[in-house]
C-alpha positions, 0 to 999 in steps of 0.5 A: 522507517522510510523506503524508496517508492517501489522498494517494498517488493524487492525488500520483502523478497530479500527478507523472506529468503534470509539465512536467519529464517532458514535457521529458525525453521530448524525449530520444526524438528523440536516441534515434531519431537515434543509437540505443541504441549509438553507434559510430565509428572513429578511427585504425583503432579502433572506439569503442562507447558505450551511450547513456542514461547520465549520461556517455559512457564511452570505454574507454582502452587500460589498461582505465580509462574517459574520461568525457564529459558536458555540461549546458546551463542554461535561459535563464530560470534564467540571467536569474533567478539568473546567479551560481548558473546559472554555479555549476550549469553546473559542479556538475551536470557534476561530479555526472554524472561522480561518478554514473558512478563517475568523478572530474572532470578539466576543464571547458569552457564555451560562453557566449552573452553577451546581456543580463543580468549576464554577469559574474555567470555567469562568477563563479559558474563560477569559484566552482564550479571552485574549490570542486570543484577542477575547472579551466575550461580553455577554451571558446567565448564570443560576443555575441548578442542576447537573453538570456545562455545557457550550457552546459558540458562535462566530461571525467573518468576512472573505473576502474570504472563505475556505469551506467544499464543494469545494474540487475537484479530483486531489487536494493534501491534506495538514495536518498542525499541531502544534506539540509543545505540550503535551496531556492534557488528553486522547484526547486533544493535547494542544499546546496553553496554554503554547505558546505566544499569539502573536504566536497563533494569527499569526498561526491563521491569516495564514488561512485567508491570504491563503484564500485571496491569493486564494491558499486555498479554501477547508478545515476544522479544525480537530475536536474530530472526529480525522484526519480521521473523519474530513477529511471524513466530508470534503470529504462528503460535497464535494462529493469526496473521498481521499487517505490519507497517514498515513506515511506522516502525521505529528506526535509527536515522538513515539506517539501511532498511534491510540491515535494520529489519534483520538486526538483533537489537539489545532491547526490542519487543513486539506486542499485540494489545487491545486498541484501548491500551495502545496509548498507555503502553506506548507512553510507558515505554517512551517514559523510559526513553524507549521508542514505541509506536503502533506498527500494524494490526493483527488479522484473522488470515494467517498471512504476514503482509508488509506495508509502506504507504499504499504498497503491500507485499506478502512476507509469508503465508503461514497456512501454506508454509509453516515456520517453526511448527508451533502453530495454532491458537489454543 
């Protein structure tokens, strides 16, 4: 991605003051309520889950993991694009499972039917279910006054995990993004609804394959916090920092830098890998027609610094300004 000379400082200031980041900071309420680790006892066995990941990972007796995740769609998004909001309710959950190194199993939904094209929401969910091969197996539906709202939860399985708290200084950052799409609206970069289901499934299957090979242990899927905000959550959970080179970041041609850095792509991941694995990981994504590049390095100082050419700008100092509250290496 290219910036004009002298553009980095102003762009960084605008990125760090975006409303999407303020909304993500509400996660601090959950961090205060539940803490870094959630524990419980069931049938005499203690379950412990480290919070702050894309999905909760529950260790199974055979050493594998059951993954649980959930997503809700904003009411204004549902009202503006009911079909796509239903599609996204499934798609983003599937992406969360892949981001943890897992394979999706089944989805349940919670649908509050208010005003609007309610059947379009369900049609979108059904389309995504068929595309990704993940059944919608139940949920809850009720009639309400006001706008239609939807949330969905997913269960998946993993043999080895990609986690948010395992990035370490000296690792390289890799951004993997499917650029063969267009903006569906101001923020959603859609590379899914026009692609072949087999292609999308193969792209998602690459994440558990990389996890099982041991080449990728740390990463996240890019959320509505954008590339920088998502990376910030990864760094905070790991208790580290990073230098992110915007000039190396894969991007569509002639895209506005602010729009791209705040975009919510349908397929985008940021991973932290050991240097000796970087070429193999990038080649794996490229073999599935996904743009992938080394875009920076994990550092010990808990700061995210953006770079472009010789320019540098501080995006956030996590030492003095925590983000989600799920911070610190374990």
